[in-house]
C-alpha positions in Angstrom: 26.8 -19.4 13.5 26.8 -17.8 10.0 23.6 -19.6 9.1 21.9 -18.1 12.2 22.8 -14.6 11.1 21.5 -15.2 7.6 18.3 -16.5 9.1 17.8 -13.4 11.3 18.5 -11.1 8.3 16.2 -13.1 6.1 13.5 -12.9 8.7 13.9 -9.1 9.1 13.8 -8.5 5.4 10.7 -10.6 5.0 9.1 -8.8 7.9 10.0 -5.4 6.4 8.5 -6.4 3.0 5.3 -7.6 4.8 5.1 -4.3 6.6 5.3 -2.4 3.3 2.6 -4.6 1.8 0.4 -4.0 4.9 1.0 -0.3 4.8 0.0 -0.2 1.2 -3.2 -2.1 1.9 -4.0 0.3 4.8 -3.5 3.4 2.6 -5.6 1.8 -0.2 -8.4 1.1 2.3 -8.2 4.7 3.5 -8.5 5.9 -0.1 -11.5 3.8 -0.7 -13.1 5.2 2.5 -12.5 8.7 1.3 -14.0 8.0 -2.1 -17.0 6.1 -0.9 -17.9 7.5 2.6 -16.3 11.0 2.8 -17.0 12.1 -0.8 -20.0 9.9 -1.4 -22.5 10.8 -4.0 -23.0 14.5 -4.4 -26.3 16.3 -4.2 -28.1 17.0 -7.5 -27.6 20.8 -7.3 -25.1 21.3 -4.5 -24.0 24.7 -3.4 -20.4 25.8 -4.4 -19.0 24.9 -1.0 -20.2 21.3 -1.2 -18.9 21.0 -4.8 -15.5 22.1 -3.6 -15.5 19.8 -0.6 -16.6 16.9 -2.8 -13.9 17.6 -5.3 -11.2 17.8 -2.6 -12.3 14.5 -0.9 -12.5 12.7 -4.2 -9.0 13.9 -5.2 -7.6 12.8 -1.8 -9.3 9.4 -2.2 -8.0 8.9 -5.7 -4.5 9.8 -4.7 -4.6 7.5 -1.7 -5.9 4.6 -3.8 -3.2 5.1 -6.4 -0.4 5.4 -3.9 -1.6 2.5 -1.7 -1.9 0.2 -4.7 1.6 1.2 -5.9 3.1 0.7 -2.4 1.5 -2.8 -2.1 2.7 -3.8 -5.6 6.2 -2.6 -4.9 6.3 -4.5 -1.6 5.0 -7.6 -3.3 7.7 -7.3 -6.0 10.4 -6.8 -3.3 9.2 -9.8 -1.4 9.2 -11.9 -4.6 12.7 -10.8 -5.5 13.9 -11.5 -2.0 12.5 -15.0 -2.3 14.3 -15.6 -5.6 17.6 -14.3 -4.2 17.4 -16.4 -1.1 16.6 -19.5 -3.2 19.7 -18.9 -5.4 21.9 -18.4 -2.3 20.7 -21.7 -0.7 21.4 -23.7 -3.8 25.1 -22.6 -3.8 
C-alpha cells in the first residue's frame, strides 16, 4: 500500500512541475505576441501618443518574455531534481 501512495504523490508532483513548465511557455508566448503583434514596428515619425503606447507594449512584452522564460526554466529544474530524488529513493 505504501508504494501506491508514493506513486500517487510522484504523479502529482510530476503533474505540478509540468503545469509550471506549461504556464511558463504560455506566458512566454504572450510576451512574444505583445512584442511582435501589439507593439510591432513603430511608424517613422509617430505622434507622442503612439510612442507612449509602443513603449508600454514593448515593456509589457519584454517583462512577460523574461518571466515566462524564468518560470519555464525553474519548472524544468524542479522536474529534473524530482527525477533525481525519485531515482535515489528507488535504489534504496
